[in-house]
C-alpha positions in Angstrom: 4.3 -27.0 -6.8 1.5 -28.3 -4.8 -1.0 -31.1 -5.2 -3.7 -29.5 -3.0 -6.7 -28.0 -4.6 -7.4 -24.3 -4.2 -10.3 -22.1 -5.2 -12.5 -22.1 -2.0 -15.0 -19.6 -3.5 -13.7 -16.5 -1.7 -14.9 -13.3 -3.4 -12.3 -10.8 -4.4 -13.5 -8.4 -1.8 -13.2 -11.0 1.0 -9.8 -12.1 -0.2 -8.6 -8.6 -0.4 -9.4 -8.2 3.4 -6.8 -10.8 4.0 -4.5 -9.4 1.3 -1.2 -11.2 1.7 1.5 -12.4 3.9 4.6 -10.4 4.1 7.6 -11.7 2.4 9.2 -13.2 5.5 8.7 -13.5 9.3 10.9 -11.5 11.6 14.5 -12.2 12.4 15.9 -14.4 9.4 19.6 -14.0 10.5 22.5 -11.6 10.4 24.3 -12.2 7.3 25.6 -9.0 5.6 23.1 -7.5 3.2 22.7 -5.3 0.2 20.3 -2.5 1.0 19.4 -1.6 -2.6 15.7 -2.5 -3.0 13.2 -0.7 -0.9 10.6 -3.5 -1.2 9.9 -6.9 -2.6 6.6 -7.9 -4.1 6.2 -11.6 -4.6 3.9 -13.9 -6.5 3.8 -17.6 -6.8 2.5 -20.9 -5.5 3.5 -23.2 -2.5 7.3 -22.8 -3.3 6.9 -19.1 -2.3 3.8 -18.9 0.0 4.7 -17.6 3.4 1.2 -18.0 5.0 -1.5 -16.9 2.7 -3.1 -20.3 2.1 -3.2 -21.2 5.7 -4.9 -18.0 6.7 -7.3 -18.0 3.8 -8.4 -21.6 4.6 -8.5 -21.3 8.3 -11.5 -23.1 9.9 -12.2 -25.3 6.9 -12.2 -29.0 7.2 -9.9 -30.8 6.7 -7.5 -28.2 8.0 -4.4 -27.4 6.0 -1.4 -29.6 7.0 0.9 -26.6 6.3 -0.3 -24.9 9.4 0.5 -27.9 11.6 3.8 -29.4 13.0 6.4 -30.4 12.0 6.2 -27.8 9.2 8.5 -24.9 10.1 10.5 -26.9 12.7 14.0 -26.3 11.3 14.3 -22.4 11.5 11.1 -21.0 13.0 10.4 -23.7 15.5 6.7 -23.6 14.6 4.4 -23.7 11.5 4.3 -20.5 9.6 2.2 -21.6 6.5 5.4 -22.3 4.5 5.4 -25.7 2.8 8.8 -26.6 4.1 10.7 -27.2 7.3 12.0 -23.7 7.3 12.8 -20.7 5.0 12.1 -20.5 1.3 14.1 -18.9 -1.6 12.1 -15.7 -1.1 13.2 -15.4 2.5 16.9 -15.7 1.6 16.5 -13.1 -1.2 14.8 -10.7 1.2 17.5 -11.3 3.8 20.2 -10.6 1.1 18.7 -7.2 0.4 18.1 -6.2 4.0 14.4 -6.7 4.0 14.1 -9.5 6.5 12.9 -7.7 9.7 9.2 -7.7 8.9 6.3 -9.6 10.4 3.3 -11.5 8.9 0.2 -9.6 8.3 -3.1 -10.3 10.0 -6.8 -9.8 8.9 -7.5 -6.0 9.0 -3.9 -4.9 8.6 -3.3 -1.9 6.3 -0.5 -0.7 4.1 1.5 0.6 7.0 2.1 -3.1 7.9 4.0 -3.7 4.6 7.1 -1.5 5.0 9.3 -3.8 3.0 6.8 -5.3 0.4 4.3 -8.1 0.4 4.0 -11.6 -0.8 0.9 -12.6 -2.7 1.9 -16.2 -3.4 -0.5 -18.8 -2.4 -0.3 -22.6 -2.2 -2.1 -24.5 -5.0 -2.0 -21.4 -7.3 -1.9 -21.8 -11.0 -0.8 -19.3 -13.7 -4.1 -19.7 -15.6 -7.6 -19.2 -14.0 -10.5 -21.6 -13.8 -11.9 -20.5 -17.2 -8.8 -21.8 -19.0 -9.2 -25.2 -17.4 -12.9 -25.3 -18.1 -12.2 -24.8 -21.8 -10.0 -27.9 -21.6 -12.8 -29.9 -20.0 -11.1 -29.9 -16.6 -12.9 -29.1 -13.3 -10.0 -27.2 -11.7 -10.9 -24.1 -9.7 -7.6 -22.8 -8.2 -6.3 -19.6 -6.8 -4.5 -18.1 -9.9 -2.1 -15.4 -10.9 -5.2 -13.3 -11.7 -6.3 -13.6 -8.0 -2.8 -12.5 -6.8 -2.7 -9.6 -9.3 -6.0 -8.4 -8.0 -4.7 -8.4 -4.5 -1.6 -6.5 -5.6 -3.5 -3.8 -7.5 -5.7 -3.2 -4.4 -2.6 -3.2 -2.1 -0.7 -0.8 -4.5 -3.6 1.6 -4.5 -3.8 1.6 -0.8 -0.1 2.0 -0.4 0.0 4.9 -3.0 -2.8 6.7 -1.1 -1.0 6.3 2.2 2.4 7.5 1.0 1.6 10.3 -1.4 -2.1 11.0 -1.1 -2.8 9.1 -4.3 -0.8 11.4 -6.5 1.5 10.0 -9.1 0.2 6.4 -9.1 2.3 3.5 -7.9 5.3 4.1 -10.2 7.4 5.7 -7.5 6.8 2.8 -5.2 7.6 0.2 -7.8 10.7 2.0 -9.3 13.1 0.8 -6.6 11.3 -2.5 -5.7 12.2 -6.0 -6.7 9.3 -8.1 -8.2 9.6 -11.8 -7.8 7.3 -13.6 -10.2 7.1 -17.3 -9.4 7.7 -20.0 -9.3 4.2 -20.3 -10.9 2.9 -22.5 -13.7 3.9 -25.9 -12.3 0.4 -26.5 -10.9 -1.2 -25.9 -14.3 0.6 -29.0 -15.4 0.5 -31.0 -12.1 -3.3 -30.7 -11.8 -3.8 -31.9 -15.3 -1.4 -34.8 -14.9 -3.2 -35.8 -11.7 -6.4 -36.1 -13.7 -4.9 -38.4 -16.2 -4.5 -35.8 -19.1 -2.0 -37.1 -21.7 1.5 -35.7 -21.7 1.2 -34.1 -25.1 -2.1 -32.5 -24.2 -0.5 -30.9 -21.1 2.5 -29.9 -23.1 0.2 -27.7 -25.2 -0.6 -25.8 -22.0 3.0 -24.4 -21.9 2.6 -21.4 -24.3 -0.6 -20.3 -22.4 1.3 -20.5 -19.0 4.2 -18.5 -20.4 1.8 -15.9 -22.0 0.2 -15.4 -18.6 3.5 -14.8 -16.9 4.6 -12.4 -19.7 1.4 -10.5 -19.4 1.9 -10.0 -15.7 5.4 -8.7 -16.3 4.1 -6.3 -19.0 1.3 -5.0 -16.7 3.8 -4.6 -13.7 6.2 -2.7 -16.0 3.3 -0.4 -16.9 2.7 0.3 -13.3 6.4 1.3 -12.9 8.3 -1.9 -12.0 11.8 -1.9 -13.2 13.4 -5.1 -11.7 12.2 -8.7 -11.9 13.4 -12.2 -10.9 11.4 -15.0 -12.7 12.1 -18.5 -11.7 11.5 -21.6 -13.9 10.0 -24.9 -13.1 11.8 -27.3 -10.8 12.8 -30.9 -11.9 9.5 -32.4 -10.4 10.4 -35.8 -12.0 12.7 -36.1 -9.0 10.0 -35.5 -6.3 9.2 -38.6 -4.2 5.5 -38.2 -4.6 5.8 -38.5 -8.5 8.4 -41.3 -8.2 5.9 -43.2 -6.1 2.9 -42.3 -8.3 4.7 -43.4 -11.5 6.8 -46.3 -10.0 5.4 -48.7 -12.6 7.0 -46.7 -15.4 9.4 -48.5 -17.8 13.1 -48.4 -16.9 13.7 -46.3 -20.1 11.6 -43.5 -18.6 14.2 -42.9 -15.8 17.4 -41.0 -15.8 20.0 -43.7 -15.0 22.3 -41.1 -13.4 19.8 -39.6 -10.9 17.0 -42.1 -10.7 14.5 -39.3 -11.6 11.7 -39.6 -14.1 13.3 -38.4 -17.3 10.1 -37.5 -19.1 8.8 -35.4 -16.3 12.0 -33.5 -16.1 12.1 -33.0 -19.8 8.7 -31.5 -19.6 10.0 -28.9 -17.1 13.0 -28.2 -19.4 10.5 -27.4 -22.2 8.6 -25.0 -20.1 11.9 -23.3 -19.1 13.0 -23.0 -22.6 9.8 -21.4 -23.7 9.9 -19.0 -20.6 13.6 -18.0 -21.1 12.8 -17.2 -24.8 9.9 -15.1 -23.8 12.0 -13.2 -21.2 14.6 -12.5 -23.9 11.8 -10.9 -26.0 10.7 -8.8 -22.9 14.3 -7.6 -22.4 14.4 -6.4 -26.0 11.1 -4.6 -25.7 12.1 -3.0 -22.3 15.8 -2.4 -22.3 15.5 -0.2 -19.3 14.0 -3.1 -17.2 16.2 -5.7 -15.4 14.7 -9.2 -15.8 16.7 -12.1 -14.2 15.8 -15.6 -15.0 16.3 -17.7 -11.8 17.4 -21.2 -12.9 15.8 -23.2 -10.0 15.9 -26.3 -12.3 19.7 -26.1 -12.8 20.3 -25.5 -9.1 18.3 -28.6 -8.0 19.6 -30.8 -10.8 23.2 -30.1 -9.5 22.1 -31.7 -6.3 20.5 -34.9 -7.9 23.7 -35.4 -10.0 26.0 -35.3 -7.0 24.0 -35.2 -3.8 26.8 -36.4 -1.5 29.1 -33.6 -2.6 26.6 -31.1 -1.3 25.8 -32.8 2.0 22.6 -34.6 0.9 22.4 -38.3 1.9 18.8 -38.9 0.8 18.1 -37.4 -2.6 14.9 -39.2 -3.6 13.1 -39.8 -0.2 10.9 -37.7 1.9 12.0 -36.4 5.3 8.4 -35.9 6.5 5.4 -38.1 5.9 4.7 -41.1 3.7 2.0 -42.5 1.4 0.0 -43.6 4.4 0.3 -40.5 6.7 1.2 -37.2 4.8 3.4 -34.7 6.5 1.5 -32.4 8.9 -1.1 -35.1 9.8 -1.2 -36.8 13.2 1.2 -39.6 13.4 3.3 -38.6 10.5 7.0 -39.7 10.5 9.8 -37.2 10.3 13.5 -37.6 9.8 16.1 -36.5 12.3 18.1 -34.1 10.1 16.1 -32.5 7.3 19.2 -30.8 6.0 20.4 -34.2 4.6 17.2 -34.6 2.6 16.3 -32.9 -0.8 12.6 -33.3 -0.2 10.8 -32.2 2.9 7.3 -33.7 2.3 7.5 -35.6 -0.9 6.6 -32.4 -3.1 8.5 -29.5 -1.6 12.1 -29.0 -0.9 13.8 -28.6 2.5 15.2 -25.3 3.7 18.7 -26.6 2.9 17.7 -26.9 -0.8 16.0 -23.5 -0.9 19.2 -21.9 0.5 21.3 -23.6 -2.1 19.0 -22.5 -4.9 18.9 -18.9 -3.5 22.6 -18.8 -3.3 22.9 -19.8 -6.9 20.4 -17.2 -8.0 21.8 -14.4 -5.9 25.5 -14.9 -6.7 25.6 -17.4 -9.6 25.8 -19.6 -11.5 22.0 -20.2 -11.6 20.8 -16.8 -12.9 21.0 -15.0 -16.2 21.9 -12.7 -17.6 23.5 -11.7 -14.3 23.3 -12.9 -10.7 20.4 -11.2 -8.8 22.8 -9.6 -6.2 24.4 -7.6 -9.0 21.2 -5.9 -10.1 21.0 -3.2 -7.4 19.6 0.0 -9.0 22.0 2.9 -9.2 22.0 5.3 -6.2 
């Protein structure tokens, strides 16, 4: 979920040279792990990007704030391109499955640099491409899921060639891999809301967004993938940026218990209902494929409903930056302890929140039909 515009006119060939950042940077901790998946292939937006956007936009003005301090301060001690103070959900998932000791790829790196999978997520990405928005009369030219799938096909072809001389396609590579598809789709709505598109008009985007996600799942299954985790949208009605933007809303538009924008969260709930219904359909069509729905919304809502019980003393404020000086810009303010805040920069969660979400997805109760940690393929 990012408010920055993407789509800088990179050709697919140039973008493919950069390919993608690996799932995590090295040394994410020593917690016991489950060594059941050989690789993770990840797609998404700023909630999952581990460095692609910063590398792809390097040298452009203005520079991306995500590559500047204090981003990354909590765990890495430096900016990594993650839109947070530290690790993301994908980092904790990779750690759980013993795939944490990998390093970020650089320009010119080849398949050998991806021993444990690759992350194709990129900040500002949408599920739909620019053509979709053009048909809606919107001038939005983002990176999209189509871009990420192009990068993935290129990578898989190269990896297949390296590992088995191109024989047998990518099925054997994907058969014991975990595919993380999302979160993606939030920006399809956010970009439109930011341009003043009415709520009901944006609501009509939801089937197209879910269709795009389902089509990606189907394509990846056709390539040999057998395990997926698919997150839903977050309760972005609780994000400080939106609370500030819509602060003139009527009192009836807020959730009295949490202080969040109720209509915004109901929109996310609608997206998640459509998505989970579609995932049910995909499970029926492909009973041999594991598809876990990751309830990021439920995990975060549990924080907003009782923040103090979970150690959060500031549920609706930003740890870093403000309306005058955004996080990552010179002179931005930053809180002393990010772990007590839900939001890092007004839009993206803190590492503490991402860990709580990851724990709920891996071990329950925020995953269905089973916690992700229980999906290891048989040995």
